[in-house]
C-alpha positions as CSV (number, residue, x, y, z in Angstrom):
1,M,-8.1,30.2,6.3
2,E,-7.1,32.7,3.6
3,E,-6.5,29.9,1.2
4,A,-9.9,28.5,1.9
5,K,-11.5,31.9,1.1
6,R,-9.6,32.1,-2.1
7,E,-10.7,28.6,-3.1
8,M,-14.3,29.5,-2.2
9,A,-14.2,32.5,-4.5
10,L,-13.3,30.2,-7.4
11,I,-16.5,28.3,-7.1
12,P,-19.4,29.9,-9.1
13,S,-22.2,31.0,-6.9
14,Q,-24.8,29.0,-8.7
15,Y,-23.3,25.8,-7.2
16,Y,-23.5,26.9,-3.6
17,S,-27.1,25.6,-3.1
18,E,-26.2,22.2,-4.6
19,V,-23.2,21.9,-2.4
20,A,-25.3,22.8,0.7
21,E,-28.0,20.3,-0.3
22,Y,-25.3,17.6,-0.7
23,I,-23.8,18.3,2.7
24,K,-27.3,18.4,4.3
25,D,-28.1,15.0,2.8
26,L,-25.0,13.4,4.2
27,N,-26.5,13.4,7.6
28,N,-29.7,11.7,6.3
29,L,-28.1,8.7,4.8
30,S,-29.8,5.4,5.7
31,Y,-26.4,3.7,5.9
32,H,-23.1,4.8,7.5
33,F,-19.7,3.5,6.7
34,D,-17.6,2.0,9.5
35,L,-14.2,3.3,8.4
36,S,-12.4,1.1,11.0
37,K,-13.3,-1.9,8.8
38,P,-11.9,-2.3,5.3
39,I,-14.0,-1.2,2.4
40,L,-13.2,-2.7,-1.0
41,R,-12.6,-0.4,-3.9
42,L,-15.3,-0.5,-6.4
43,A,-12.9,-0.5,-9.3
44,V,-11.4,-3.8,-8.3
45,A,-14.5,-5.4,-6.7
46,K,-14.9,-8.0,-9.4
47,I,-11.2,-8.8,-10.1
48,Y,-9.6,-8.6,-6.6
49,P,-9.0,-12.4,-6.5
50,L,-6.8,-12.0,-9.5
51,F,-4.7,-9.3,-7.7
52,I,-4.5,-11.5,-4.6
53,L,-3.3,-14.4,-6.8
54,I,-0.7,-12.3,-8.6
55,Y,0.7,-10.9,-5.4
56,A,0.7,-14.3,-3.7
57,V,2.7,-15.8,-6.6
58,L,5.0,-12.8,-6.6
59,I,5.6,-13.0,-2.9
60,T,6.1,-16.8,-2.9
61,I,8.5,-16.8,-5.8
62,G,10.4,-13.8,-4.4
63,I,10.9,-15.5,-1.0
64,I,11.8,-18.9,-2.4
65,A,14.2,-17.6,-5.1
66,N,16.0,-15.2,-2.7
67,A,16.3,-17.9,0.0
68,A,17.7,-20.3,-2.5
69,M,20.3,-17.8,-3.6
70,I,21.3,-17.2,0.0
71,I,21.5,-20.9,0.7
72,H,23.6,-21.5,-2.5
73,I,26.1,-18.7,-1.7
74,S,26.3,-19.9,2.0
75,K,26.8,-23.6,1.1
76,N,29.6,-22.9,-1.4
77,K,31.2,-20.3,0.9
78,L,31.1,-17.7,-1.8
79,Y,30.2,-15.0,0.7
80,R,33.9,-14.2,1.2
81,D,33.8,-12.4,-2.2
82,P,32.4,-8.8,-1.8
83,T,30.1,-9.3,-4.8
84,Y,28.4,-12.3,-3.3
85,A,28.2,-10.6,0.1
86,Y,26.4,-7.7,-1.7
87,L,24.1,-10.2,-3.4
88,I,23.2,-11.7,0.1
89,N,22.4,-8.2,1.3
90,I,20.1,-7.6,-1.7
91,A,18.4,-11.0,-1.2
92,I,17.7,-10.3,2.5
93,S,16.3,-6.9,1.5
94,D,14.1,-8.5,-1.2
95,I,12.8,-11.1,1.3
96,A,11.9,-8.3,3.8
97,K,10.1,-6.5,0.9
98,C,8.2,-9.6,0.0
99,M,7.2,-10.4,3.6
100,F,6.3,-6.9,4.8
101,V,5.9,-4.3,2.0
102,L,4.1,-6.3,-0.7
103,P,1.2,-7.5,1.4
104,I,0.5,-4.0,2.8
105,T,0.9,-2.6,-0.7
106,L,-1.7,-5.1,-1.9
107,A,-4.1,-4.0,0.9
108,V,-3.6,-0.4,0.0
109,L,-4.4,-1.2,-3.6
110,L,-7.6,-3.1,-2.8
111,I,-9.0,-1.2,0.2
112,Q,-10.3,2.3,-0.2
113,N,-9.8,3.4,3.4
114,W,-6.8,3.2,5.8
115,V,-7.2,0.6,8.5
116,F,-3.6,0.1,9.6
117,G,-3.3,2.8,12.2
118,K,-1.5,6.1,12.4
119,F,2.0,4.6,12.9
120,L,2.0,2.6,9.7
121,C,0.4,5.5,7.9
122,L,3.3,7.7,8.7
123,S,6.0,5.1,8.3
124,L,4.9,3.0,5.2
125,A,6.5,5.3,2.7
126,M,9.8,5.3,4.7
127,I,9.7,1.5,5.0
128,Q,9.1,1.1,1.2
129,I,12.0,3.4,0.4
130,F,14.4,1.9,2.9
131,I,13.7,-1.7,1.9
132,E,13.9,-0.8,-1.8
133,K,17.4,0.6,-1.6
């Protein structure tokens, strides 16, 4: 509360009436946003298909290339070497990232409000960090 009072003191008094008018007008809007549905960001409204295409290509190539590497290492029984076992672990991690993290990251990039629920809101950063490493 004290911090809010200090921040309020930083606002010049000449703007109080404008802020009050703005807040009063918020209730009189003829349209209301339903924040449970996705709202596209205005900055990407015209080019969002390009973002979807880029991410789709990235996800597809990532899954195919990593799966091909796992298949190659498994067929040739190279997984007995610790280096190749490590490469399999990295490939599995990359496949998980392509399947779970990249689509959600694309949605966060394109959508201006959060529609994925509280659990994913709290755990998305953790998922991104754990799958990256």
